[in-house]
N, C-alpha and C positions, 0 to 999 in steps of 0.2 A: 653564241655566236659574238663576235666583237666587231666593233665599227671600225674603220678604216682610220689612222691617225693622219692628220693633214697638219703639219709645222713648217714652218717658215724660220730659216736662219736668220739669227739676231741682227748681222749685219744687212740682212734685206729688210727686217722691219725695221731698223733706224732708218734706212733710206725710204723706205713708205710714209715714216712718222714726217720725217724732213719734207718731205714732198708737199703734207699737209701744209705744215709753216709756212713753206713758198708760197702755195694757192692762197693760203688767207691775210699773208701779207700783200699779195697782188689784190685781190678782193677788196679788202681794206682801200689799198692806195685808191682803187677804182670809185669805190664809196666816197671818199674824202676829196675827190678829184686832183690826186697826188700824180699828176702825169707822169713825170720822170720817174719816182719810184714804179710806178706801174707796168710804166712799159720795161723797165730794166726787169721786172720780177717776172715778166714772160718767159724769158729764156729759162733761169733754172726751174720754174714750175712745168715748162713743158719738158726740158731737158730731162728732169726726173722722171717724168710720167713714161717719155720716151725709154729711158733706161730700164725702170719697172718691167715695162711691155717685153721690151729685149730679153731681160733676164729669166721672164717668165713664159716665154714663147714655146716650149715643149708641153706645157699644160694647158690643153683647149679650152678648159674653162676660163683659167685665168688669162689666157691670150685674148678671148673674144671681151673680157670684162675691161681689161687694161687698153685695149684699142678704142673700145667705147670712149673711155677717159681722156684718152690723146685729142680725140676729136672733139669731146665736150669742152677740154681746155683750149684747143684752138678754135671754136666757136665761139667760147667766153672771151677769150683774147681779142679776137677781132671785133665783138660787139663793145668791150671795153674802148680798142681803138677807136671806132668809129662815134662811140660818144667823146673820148677825149679830145677827136679832131672836128669834132660837131658835122660829121656828115652823117650819122644815125637816123635822121629823118630826111635825108637827101636823096632823091632815085638817081641811082647808079645807072643801071642799064635796064630798060623796056620797064620803068616804073618800080624797080625793086630796090629799095633803099638800102643804105648802109648796113642797118641792123639787121634786116630781113636776109642778107647775104650768109649771115651767120646759121641761117638754118640749113645749108648745105653741109658744114662739118657735123652739126647736131642730128641730121637725118642719116650722114653715113654712119655714125656711131651707134644710132638705132637700129639702122638694118644691119650692123654688126651682130648686135643683140638679137634680134629677130630672127637671123639666119642661125645663129648657134641655137636658140631654144627651141625654133622650128627642126633643126635636126635633132636634137636630144628627143623631142616629141614623135618623130617619126623613126627613130632607132629603138624607144620605147615600144613604140606600136608594133615596130616588124619583129622585136623580139617575142612581144605576147604572143603574136598569132605563130610564131615558129614553137611557143611551148603549149600550142592549144591542140 
């Protein structure tokens, strides 16, 4: 019995690697409070994540994880903006601070992964009941 092989075309792998570079530059800019570069780097970082997600949309596993990454970067970028413009500790709506609003995309990404893994678990249980 052989294990199925999963391979990624080299052009796709290069895009994924470049995406990591963008993300690191964005986060280093955030850490060093380089507002302009950090704000600029949101575009290629999020753009690459969306592109990777679109390209992987036919593989359910990859789609779920890449969507979670898109929402993670969105939350991360919001949090960075909140700190850059000093509204991270400010109550914006019903006592919710600028930083806490990042929980919305974080939770959407976590929800996508929970839905994905719950679906896999239920499918596995259904399959095992069918074989019993």
